[in-house]
C-alpha positions as CSV (number, residue, x, y, z in Angstrom):
1,M,110.3,133.4,84.6
2,K,108.8,133.4,88.1
3,V,105.6,135.5,88.6
4,T,103.8,136.5,91.7
5,A,100.3,135.0,91.7
6,P,97.4,137.5,90.9
7,R,95.3,138.8,93.7
8,Y,92.2,137.0,95.0
9,S,89.5,137.7,97.5
10,L,88.0,135.4,100.1
11,G,84.9,136.9,101.5
12,S,83.4,136.8,105.0
13,A,80.9,134.7,106.7
14,T,80.6,137.2,109.5
15,R,82.3,140.4,110.5
16,A,82.4,139.6,114.2
17,L,86.1,138.9,114.8
18,S,87.0,137.3,118.1
19,E,90.5,136.1,117.6
20,A,93.1,136.3,114.8
21,P,93.9,133.0,113.1
22,D,97.4,131.4,113.4
23,A,99.8,132.5,110.7
24,Q,100.1,128.9,109.5
25,V,96.4,128.6,109.0
26,V,96.1,131.9,107.1
27,D,99.2,131.0,105.1
28,L,97.6,127.7,103.9
29,V,94.5,129.6,102.7
30,S,96.6,132.3,101.1
31,I,98.8,129.7,99.2
32,A,95.7,127.8,98.0
33,A,94.0,131.0,96.8
34,Q,97.1,132.3,95.1
35,L,97.6,129.0,93.2
36,Y,93.9,129.1,92.2
37,A,94.3,132.6,90.9
38,A,97.4,131.7,89.0
39,D,95.7,128.7,87.4
40,R,92.7,130.8,86.3
41,S,94.9,133.5,84.9
42,R,96.9,131.4,82.4
43,H,95.3,129.9,79.4
44,R,96.1,126.3,78.6
45,G,95.8,126.5,74.8
46,R,96.2,123.4,72.6
47,E,99.2,122.1,74.6
48,W,97.0,121.6,77.8
49,I,100.1,121.2,80.0
50,R,101.6,124.5,81.2
51,P,104.8,125.5,82.9
52,M,103.7,127.2,86.2
53,D,106.4,129.0,88.0
54,V,104.8,130.9,90.9
55,C,106.3,133.0,93.7
56,L,104.1,132.8,96.9
57,P,104.4,135.4,99.6
58,I,103.9,133.8,103.0
59,S,104.5,134.9,106.6
60,S,107.4,132.6,107.3
61,R,109.5,130.9,104.6
62,R,111.0,128.6,107.1
63,L,107.6,127.0,107.9
64,W,106.8,126.3,104.2
65,V,109.9,125.7,102.2
66,H,110.0,122.0,103.0
67,V,106.3,121.7,101.9
68,G,107.1,122.9,98.4
69,P,108.3,119.7,96.7
70,V,105.3,117.7,98.2
71,L,102.9,120.4,97.0
72,E,104.5,120.5,93.5
73,Q,104.0,116.8,93.2
74,A,100.4,116.9,94.2
75,L,99.6,119.8,91.9
76,A,101.2,117.9,89.0
77,V,98.8,115.0,89.3
78,L,95.8,117.3,90.0
79,T,96.4,119.7,87.1
80,D,98.9,117.9,84.7
81,D,101.0,121.1,84.8
82,H,104.7,121.5,85.7
83,W,104.8,123.5,88.9
84,R,107.8,125.3,90.4
85,L,107.0,127.1,93.6
86,E,109.0,129.7,95.4
87,F,108.1,130.9,98.9
88,A,109.0,134.5,99.8
89,E,108.3,136.2,103.1
90,G,106.1,139.2,103.1
91,R,102.5,138.2,102.8
92,P,100.3,141.1,103.9
93,T,98.0,140.4,106.8
94,L,94.5,139.5,105.5
95,A,91.9,142.3,105.9
96,E,89.4,141.7,108.7
97,E,86.6,140.9,106.3
98,Q,88.8,138.1,104.8
99,Q,89.7,136.6,108.2
100,A,86.2,136.7,109.6
101,W,84.9,133.3,108.4
102,L,87.9,131.6,110.0
103,S,87.2,133.4,113.3
104,F,83.5,132.5,113.1
105,A,84.6,128.8,112.7
106,R,86.8,129.2,115.8
107,G,83.7,130.0,118.0
108,Q,81.7,127.0,116.9
109,Q,81.8,123.4,118.3
110,I,82.3,121.4,115.2
111,D,83.0,117.7,115.2
112,E,83.8,117.3,111.5
113,V,84.0,119.6,108.5
114,A,82.4,118.6,105.1
115,L,82.7,120.2,101.7
116,F,79.2,121.4,100.8
117,S,78.9,122.5,97.2
118,G,75.1,122.4,96.9
119,G,75.4,119.4,94.6
120,L,73.5,116.2,95.1
121,D,76.4,114.2,96.5
122,S,77.3,116.8,99.1
123,F,73.7,117.1,100.2
124,A,73.2,113.3,100.4
125,G,76.4,112.8,102.3
126,A,75.5,115.5,104.9
127,A,72.0,114.1,105.3
128,R,73.4,110.6,105.9
129,W,76.0,111.9,108.4
130,L,73.3,113.6,110.4
131,A,70.8,110.7,110.2
132,G,73.5,108.2,111.1
133,R,74.2,109.5,114.5
134,S,72.2,110.9,117.4
135,T,74.7,113.6,118.3
136,G,77.5,115.5,116.7
137,R,77.8,118.8,114.9
138,I,78.9,119.1,111.3
139,G,80.5,122.2,109.7
140,L,79.3,122.6,106.0
141,L,82.0,124.5,104.1
142,S,80.7,126.2,100.9
143,L,83.0,128.0,98.4
144,R,81.1,130.0,95.8
145,S,81.7,132.6,93.2
146,S,78.0,132.9,92.2
147,T,75.2,134.4,94.4
148,V,72.8,132.0,92.8
149,V,74.9,129.0,93.9
150,G,75.4,130.7,97.3
151,K,71.6,130.9,97.9
152,I,71.2,127.2,97.0
153,Q,74.0,126.2,99.5
154,R,72.4,128.4,102.2
155,D,68.9,127.0,101.6
156,L,70.0,123.4,101.7
157,A,72.1,124.0,104.8
158,S,69.0,125.6,106.4
159,A,66.8,122.6,105.5
160,L,69.3,120.3,107.1
161,G,69.5,122.5,110.2
162,E,65.7,122.6,110.6
163,L,65.5,118.8,110.6
164,Y,68.5,118.5,112.9
165,P,68.5,121.5,115.2
166,D,71.8,122.8,116.5
167,R,73.8,120.2,114.6
168,V,74.6,122.1,111.5
169,V,77.0,125.0,111.1
170,H,77.1,126.5,107.6
171,L,80.4,128.2,106.7
172,P,80.0,130.1,103.3
173,V,83.1,131.5,101.8
174,P,82.7,133.7,98.6
175,V,85.7,133.4,96.3
176,N,86.4,136.0,93.6
177,L,89.3,137.0,91.4
178,I,90.4,140.7,91.6
179,E,92.9,142.4,89.3
180,A,93.5,139.1,87.5
181,P,92.5,137.9,84.1
182,D,89.9,135.1,84.1
183,V,91.1,133.2,81.0
184,E,91.2,129.5,82.0
185,R,87.9,127.7,82.7
186,S,89.3,124.3,83.6
187,Q,89.9,125.3,87.2
188,R,91.9,122.2,88.1
189,T,93.3,123.8,91.3
190,R,89.8,124.3,92.7
191,G,89.9,121.0,94.4
192,F,93.1,122.0,96.3
193,L,91.5,125.4,97.2
194,Y,88.4,123.7,98.6
195,S,90.3,121.1,100.6
196,A,92.8,123.6,101.9
197,V,90.2,126.0,103.2
198,A,88.4,123.0,104.8
199,V,91.6,121.9,106.5
200,A,92.2,125.4,107.7
201,V,88.7,125.7,109.1
202,A,88.9,122.2,110.7
203,S,92.3,123.0,112.3
204,W,91.2,126.4,113.6
205,S,87.9,125.1,115.0
206,G,89.4,122.1,116.7
207,A,88.0,119.4,114.3
208,H,90.3,116.7,113.1
209,R,88.5,115.3,110.0
210,V,87.4,116.8,106.6
211,L,84.8,114.8,104.7
212,I,84.4,114.8,100.9
213,F,81.0,113.4,100.0
214,E,81.7,112.1,96.5
215,N,80.5,108.8,95.0
216,G,83.0,106.3,93.8
217,Y,82.3,106.7,90.1
218,G,82.6,110.5,90.4
219,S,85.9,110.2,92.4
220,L,87.5,107.9,89.8
221,N,85.9,109.7,86.9
222,P,87.1,107.1,84.2
223,R,87.7,108.7,80.9
224,L,84.9,108.5,78.3
225,V,87.2,108.6,75.2
226,E,90.7,107.4,74.8
227,H,92.2,110.7,73.8
228,Q,91.4,112.1,77.3
229,M,94.6,112.0,79.2
230,G,95.4,112.7,82.8
231,A,93.6,115.6,84.4
232,Q,91.6,116.3,81.2
233,A,89.1,114.2,83.0
234,T,89.2,116.0,86.4
235,K,90.8,114.2,89.3
236,S,89.9,116.7,92.1
237,T,88.4,114.0,94.4
238,H,90.3,110.9,93.1
239,P,91.5,108.8,96.0
240,H,95.2,109.1,94.9
241,V,94.9,112.9,94.6
242,V,93.3,113.2,98.0
243,Q,96.1,111.0,99.4
244,Q,98.7,113.3,97.9
245,L,96.9,116.4,99.3
246,Q,96.9,114.7,102.7
247,Q,100.6,114.5,102.4
248,V,100.8,118.2,101.8
249,F,98.7,119.0,104.8
250,D,100.7,116.6,106.9
251,A,104.0,118.1,105.8
252,A,102.6,121.6,106.7
253,G,101.8,120.4,110.2
254,F,98.0,120.1,110.2
255,A,96.6,117.3,112.3
256,V,93.5,116.9,110.1
257,S,92.6,113.8,108.0
258,I,90.7,114.0,104.7
259,D,88.3,111.1,104.0
260,L,86.1,110.0,101.1
261,P,83.5,108.0,103.1
262,Y,81.5,107.1,100.0
263,R,84.3,106.1,97.6
264,G,82.9,102.6,97.6
265,Y,79.4,103.7,96.7
266,T,77.8,104.4,93.3
267,K,75.9,107.7,93.1
268,A,72.6,105.8,93.2
269,E,73.7,104.0,96.4
270,L,74.7,107.2,98.0
271,V,71.5,109.1,97.3
272,A,69.4,106.1,98.2
273,G,70.3,106.7,101.9
274,I,68.8,110.2,102.0
275,P,66.2,110.3,104.9
276,D,62.6,110.4,103.7
277,D,62.0,113.8,105.3
278,L,64.8,115.3,103.2
279,K,64.1,113.7,99.8
280,P,61.9,116.6,98.6
281,F,65.0,118.8,98.9
282,I,66.8,116.8,96.2
283,A,65.1,119.2,93.8
284,W,67.0,122.1,95.3
285,T,70.5,120.5,94.6
286,V,72.4,121.3,91.4
287,S,74.5,119.1,89.2
288,C,74.9,120.8,85.8
289,D,78.4,121.7,84.6
290,G,77.0,125.0,83.3
291,F,74.7,125.9,86.2
292,P,73.0,128.3,86.3
293,L,72.1,128.5,82.6
294,R,71.1,132.0,81.4
295,D,67.7,130.8,80.4
296,K,64.5,131.8,82.1
297,R,62.9,128.4,81.5
298,A,65.9,126.2,82.4
299,K,68.8,126.2,84.9
300,Q,70.3,122.8,84.0
301,C,71.2,121.6,80.5
302,G,70.3,117.9,81.1
303,R,72.9,116.8,78.6
304,C,76.3,117.2,80.2
305,G,78.0,114.4,82.1
306,S,77.0,115.7,85.5
307,C,73.4,116.0,84.5
308,I,73.3,112.6,82.9
309,L,74.9,110.9,86.0
310,R,72.4,112.7,88.2
311,Q,69.4,111.4,86.1
312,Q,70.8,107.9,86.0
313,A,71.4,107.8,89.8
314,L,68.0,109.1,90.7
315,R,66.3,106.7,88.4
316,S,68.4,103.7,89.6
317,A,67.7,104.7,93.3
318,G,63.9,105.0,92.6
319,L,64.0,108.8,93.3
320,A,63.4,110.3,89.9
321,E,60.2,111.9,91.2
322,F,62.3,114.2,93.4
323,D,64.5,115.4,90.6
324,R,64.6,119.0,89.3
325,L,62.1,120.0,86.7
326,D,64.1,122.8,85.0
327,Y,66.3,120.8,82.6
328,R,66.6,122.4,79.2
329,Q,66.5,118.9,77.7
330,P,66.7,115.7,79.9
331,A,69.1,113.4,78.1
332,F,67.1,110.2,78.9
333,E,64.0,111.7,77.2
334,C,65.7,112.9,74.0
335,A,64.4,111.3,70.8
336,T,67.9,111.4,69.5
337,P,70.3,110.7,72.4
338,P,73.0,113.3,72.9
339,D,76.6,112.2,72.3
340,H,77.5,112.3,76.0
341,L,74.6,110.0,76.9
342,L,75.8,107.5,74.2
343,L,79.3,107.6,75.5
344,M,78.3,107.1,79.1
345,A,75.9,104.2,78.2
346,F,78.7,102.6,76.1
347,Q,81.2,103.0,79.0
348,A,78.7,101.4,81.4
349,W,78.3,98.4,79.0
350,E,82.1,98.1,78.9
351,L,82.4,98.3,82.6
352,V,80.0,95.4,83.1
353,S,81.8,93.2,80.6
354,R,85.4,94.2,81.1
355,A,85.6,94.8,84.9
356,A,84.4,91.3,85.6
357,S,86.1,89.3,82.9
358,E,89.4,90.9,81.9
359,H,92.8,91.1,83.6
360,Y,93.4,94.1,85.8
361,E,96.2,95.4,83.5
362,T,93.9,95.4,80.5
363,V,91.2,97.3,82.4
364,T,93.6,99.9,83.6
365,A,95.0,100.3,80.1
366,K,91.4,101.2,79.0
367,W,90.8,103.4,82.1
368,P,94.1,104.6,83.6
369,E,92.2,106.3,86.4
370,I,91.3,103.0,88.0
371,G,95.0,102.2,88.6
372,L,96.2,105.7,89.5
373,G,98.2,105.4,92.8
374,I,98.0,101.6,92.9
375,G,101.2,99.6,92.5
376,S,101.8,96.1,91.3
377,P,100.5,93.6,92.2
378,P,97.0,95.1,92.5
379,S,95.8,95.7,96.0
380,L,92.4,95.3,97.7
381,E,91.7,98.9,96.8
382,A,92.0,98.0,93.2
383,A,89.4,95.3,93.6
384,E,87.1,97.8,95.4
385,R,87.5,100.3,92.6
386,L,86.6,97.7,90.0
387,A,83.6,96.5,92.1
388,V,82.0,100.0,92.4
389,L,82.4,100.6,88.7
390,R,80.9,97.3,87.8
391,R,77.9,98.0,90.1
392,Y,77.5,101.3,88.4
393,G,77.5,99.6,85.0
394,L,74.9,97.1,86.2
395,E,72.7,100.0,87.3
396,W,72.7,101.2,83.7
397,A,72.0,97.7,82.5
398,S,68.9,97.4,84.7
399,L,67.6,100.8,83.7
400,I,67.9,100.0,80.0
401,A,66.6,96.5,80.3
402,A,63.4,97.9,81.8
403,D,63.0,100.4,78.9
404,R,63.0,98.8,75.5
405,E,62.6,102.2,73.7
406,L,65.7,103.6,75.6
407,A,67.6,100.4,74.7
408,R,66.8,100.9,71.0
409,R,67.8,104.5,71.0
410,L,71.1,103.8,72.8
411,G,71.9,100.7,70.7
412,W,72.3,98.6,73.8
413,S,72.0,95.0,72.8
414,G,73.1,93.3,76.1
């Protein structure tokens, strides 16, 4: 049975409308938001994979019907679900307060658009972009459903703008579900929503490139346990998924490229390039999967995968002194290491030993994410993926070798 996606709301960056966006631009945002709302409104249950038949109202079916099969294929890899999309004419015109952020972008001179979540990678990438060139203006696109996260994004963008005057345009877009049940927390379509809004903003503002500042380990996100399959370990910024989303935007007629400029870097290598003047603002960035915690004393748990990767990266980059101080329990300091830390440390040990010594097919059998989108025989990209994962493993090895007590607690013998 086909269903119309639940309603959503995209808030405004400013109410000063100057010019209505093209129908194709607004359709792209509308489609992405409707798919996100449909995803959030249907619980996965034990089966994980869901049949998702969705009818999408748009302004012109003729402009979108040929995009459907390409989008269905991209969504299948991104979410693991079985998607069947139907496009129907009749999308209502977005209210002015929903169009305003697009119109605001139209009035800015933006060279490139970057996703800006308020996380450590997005801040490091933006800082390096600004420091690496003497001119150019970057548009920092922030989607948020929390006012706490929104303030962090705004404060970090302001810090960048103060150090690099007139070179930063912050584009905050609040996202909220309305008249729709919020029953599914995995949010696997969020990556498409974020990139689609960024492409819409870039296209409407005259920019031709969207940047995703994600480190190589985070992009590949190799599974920690063998029973994790497909998108159970999120693939929102995996190079193959980004390539498939690029095909969607190409098919829809958008002359905007999506790039992962730090796909060949570990997180430690990425953050090491933050300019000295901006290093104190590392403490403002967030990484926790559960941020913000409802705890007056702590905002980050310190024990989830994102928190652990952050702690490892900052320690490996020699920047631990700039980390946040509001962890509930920093994983590296726990007398009894949390399970997630043990799993990540063991994976790092395996990456060091396997990525260098075993056949490519054996490595990809252990971590299918490494080979996703790469044919046979393996390409240069396959070697690059293995190299960044091995360097990540070596970072762990150096940290643990320098701390005998940590080595003992983790059971690391190599």
